[in-house]
C-alpha positions as semicolon CSV with decimal commas, in nm:
position;residue;x (nm);y (nm);z (nm)
1;M;4,120;2,871;3,753
2;P;3,915;2,592;3,723
3;D;4,027;2,277;3,592
4;P;3,947;2,245;3,210
5;S;3,914;1,879;3,212
6;Y;3,655;1,900;3,491
7;V;3,302;1,829;3,396
8;N;3,001;1,894;3,630
9;S;2,859;1,554;3,750
10;Q;2,503;1,681;3,675
11;V;2,605;1,713;3,309
12;I;2,740;1,381;3,285
13;D;2,424;1,226;3,446
14;V;2,199;1,401;3,213
15;I;2,400;1,301;2,918
16;N;2,387;0,917;3,016
17;Q;1,996;0,941;3,101
18;S;1,962;1,076;2,769
19;Q;2,162;0,801;2,583
20;A;1,982;0,541;2,810
21;A;1,640;0,698;2,696
22;T;1,715;0,716;2,315
23;M;1,960;0,457;2,286
24;G;1,841;0,179;2,495
25;H;1,812;-0,193;2,389
26;Q;1,425;-0,200;2,412
27;V;1,414;0,165;2,278
28;V;1,592;0,064;1,953
29;L;1,398;-0,254;1,892
30;T;1,058;-0,071;1,950
31;S;1,159;0,196;1,705
32;G;1,300;-0,063;1,468
33;A;0,981;-0,234;1,451
34;G;0,759;0,071;1,448
35;K;0,969;0,165;1,139
36;A;0,948;-0,166;0,977
37;Y;0,559;-0,156;1,031
38;Q;0,514;0,177;0,887
39;S;0,728;0,055;0,562
40;V;0,486;-0,239;0,527
41;A;0,187;-0,041;0,566
42;Q;0,322;0,206;0,313
43;S;0,409;-0,064;0,065
44;S;0,049;-0,218;0,122
45;A;-0,103;0,113;0,061
46;I;0,086;0,176;-0,257
47;A;-0,011;-0,175;-0,379
48;V;-0,363;-0,087;-0,307
49;Q;-0,310;0,243;-0,493
50;D;-0,173;0,072;-0,766
51;A;-0,466;-0,182;-0,787
52;T;-0,721;0,127;-0,811
53;D;-0,519;0,273;-1,086
54;A;-0,521;-0,060;-1,281
55;L;-0,906;-0,102;-1,204
56;R;-0,966;0,265;-1,326
57;N;-0,768;0,195;-1,658
58;I;-0,929;-0,121;-1,738
59;S;-1,306;0,012;-1,652
60;T;-1,195;0,282;-1,932
61;I;-1,110;0,030;-2,169
62;A;-1,399;-0,189;-2,085
63;T;-1,670;0,077;-2,096
64;T;-1,506;0,212;-2,463
65;A;-1,495;-0,143;-2,597
66;A;-1,861;-0,222;-2,467
67;G;-1,975;0,102;-2,626
68;V;-1,836;0,033;-2,956
69;A;-1,936;-0,324;-2,948
70;M;-2,304;-0,218;-2,850
71;A;-2,322;0,028;-3,127
72;Q;-2,185;-0,225;-3,372
73;F;-2,418;-0,512;-3,280
74;L;-2,702;-0,259;-3,298
75;A;-2,605;-0,139;-3,649
76;T;-2,518;-0,483;-3,774
77;G;-2,688;-0,760;-3,548
78;D;-2,373;-0,970;-3,593
79;K;-2,310;-1,209;-3,300
80;K;-1,928;-1,130;-3,245
81;Y;-2,029;-0,779;-3,117
82;S;-2,229;-0,946;-2,856
83;D;-1,971;-1,193;-2,757
84;A;-1,712;-0,875;-2,741
85;L;-1,972;-0,725;-2,512
86;Q;-1,965;-1,019;-2,288
87;N;-1,586;-1,027;-2,304
88;A;-1,569;-0,660;-2,184
89;Q;-1,811;-0,750;-1,895
90;A;-1,559;-1,044;-1,797
91;M;-1,273;-0,814;-1,804
92;M;-1,441;-0,574;-1,577
93;K;-1,525;-0,850;-1,343
94;N;-1,213;-0,982;-1,331
95;A;-1,049;-0,663;-1,267
96;T;-1,269;-0,612;-0,967
97;Q;-1,209;-0,914;-0,826
98;D;-0,814;-0,855;-0,864
99;F;-0,854;-0,545;-0,699
100;A;-1,085;-0,699;-0,406
101;D;-0,758;-0,971;-0,380
102;I;-0,492;-0,718;-0,356
103;G;-0,690;-0,521;-0,107
104;S;-0,776;-0,852;0,088
105;A;-0,409;-0,974;0,089
106;A;-0,257;-0,613;0,172
107;A;-0,489;-0,602;0,477
108;T;-0,377;-0,934;0,582
109;I;-0,015;-0,873;0,558
110;L;-0,042;-0,548;0,744
111;K;-0,270;-0,724;1,026
112;A;-0,015;-1,017;1,080
113;F;0,279;-0,784;1,073
114;P;0,414;-0,703;1,445
115;S;0,380;-0,327;1,503
116;G;0,636;-0,316;1,788
């Protein structure tokens, strides 16, 4: 009867090689850096998505405000409605600049982050 505590040396070698391939120092470092890069990339993408949503919402508000202001200005000729129209346009311009700034910042952060 074979000794139950005996393990074939080939099995031990395969286990050691598998551990070296998956748990080696450089493998762990590279894997960790890759996971960190993916996390930063996902966070950057979420920031851009949030900025897109904000831009869309501000666009809806600004367009609605501009329509109301234009209708009131045409109906009354009161300058305050012309001012409101300009404010709505400025709001949209600022939101567009914010979107561009967030996109640029996200891209810069991601480019500067080591990918592994």
